[in-house]
C-alpha positions, 0 to 999 in steps of 0.5 A, a space after each residue: 500499500 505504501 509504495 502506492 501512496 503519493 499523498 505524503 509527497 510534497 504539493 500532493 493532496 487527495 485530488 492530485 493523488 487520484 489523478 496519478 492513479 487514474 493516469 496509470 501511475 500506480 506506484 513509486 516506480 511509475 512515477 520515477 519512470 515518468 522522468 525524462 531519460 535525457 534529464 540530467 539535472 538534479 532530481 526534482 523535489 518530488 523524485 527526491 522524496 520518492 527516493 527517500 520514501 523508498 529508502 525509509 520503507 526499506 529501513 522499516 521507518 514506520 515513525 517517519 511515515 506516520 509523521 508524513 502521512 498524517 493522522 488521517 492516513 497512518 492507517 496505510 501502513 497497515 499492509 506493510 507492517 502487519 508481518 510481525 512488526 506491529 505490536 497489538 497492545 492492551 492493558 488493564 488497571 486497577 482503577 486508579 489514575 496514571 500518576 498514582 502510586 498503587 498500594 501494592 507497587 512502588 511506581 505510578 501507572 496503575 496498570 495491572 496486566 498488559 498483553 501483546 500480540 504480533 500475529 504470531 505470538 502473545 504474551 501477557 505481562 503482570 504487575 509485580 512479576 515482569 511489567 517492567 520489561 515492556 519497554 525492552 519487549 516492545 523495542 523489537 517492534 516498528 508499530 504499536 496498535 491500540 484502541 483509544 490508546 492515546 487517551 488511556 493506555 499510553 498516559 498509563 504506561 507513560 506515568 510508569 515508564 516516561 514518555 517516549 518508552 516506545 519510539 516507534 509509530 502509534 495507530 489508535 484504532 479509535 479515531 481510524 474506526 470513527 473515520 469509516 462510521 464505526 463508532 463507540 467502544 472496542 466491544 461494540 464495534 467488534 460485534 457490529 463487524 462480527 469479531 467474536 470473543 471467547 464464550 468464558 468472557 465474552 460479556 466482561 467489561 473493563 470494570 470486571 477486570 478491575 474486580 478480577 485484579 482485586 480478587 487475585 490480589 486477595 489470594 483468588 489465584 483463579 481470577 488470574 486466568 479470566 482477567 488475562 484472557 479478557 485482556 488477550 482477547 482485546 489484543 488479538 482482536 485489535 489485528 482483526 479490527 485493523 484489517 477490517 477497517 483497512 478493507 473498509 477504507 479500500 471500499 469507501 475511498 475506492 482505492 485500488 489496492 489489495 485487501 486483507 483476505 484473512 481477517 483473523 489468524 487461525 492459529 489465534 485460539 492455540 496462541 492464547 492458550 500458550 500464553 495463558 499456559 506460560 503465564 500459569 507456569 511463571 507464577 
């Protein structure tokens, strides 16, 4: 998708980008081929920008594309980076504010459980065990994908780890889904587009996660599995939702690019079981 995007180039807006496509200029290479073979002068600004785009894509510099595409078009990175380089992430909290220090912790942030999914592997992090490994673990990824993360997840994590704990790009699906008419919370949108959750936790809410954490802290070991599974369901469903929204953009904007044929990977249930098993083994 990115090699067919021109909207981030100098003096190219939506109208001019569509004119390129209609004229058969469908990718960066087509634009470069349009240059006169006998023009041996310095490359024009547009050509320089295309060459820089190719370099940044080869380097996997998602942050550069996020900056140049802007908030309204950053979703275009999905197809290029959804190959194990996106960290789909969600957190649960104890109900405290992001700048408060909980009674059972020595740092602010209020985060109790956090899970990461990259399309192949899921991992659950737990307060009091390995939560402080988050910045190092996320450093292997180029893109962070959340739902309402800019307003909720990131302020909590920044309260604990400081601003800039993740240097890559950030795709917040809440404004991205709203732009194609999908409004409301994550669970509401999931139901609307047909994304399902495990039966055990399909009716759980964020407040249930707070209560489960309290029960776990009070000695109920059996509260940890449903809490972790609830958090994991949020996380793995972000990948499916990003793909659904990406395909919707293709339809709504009538963009001539390939769509995701698989919305949710078949091995998701097995990956969740493995993540829960590892969690229990390390308690």
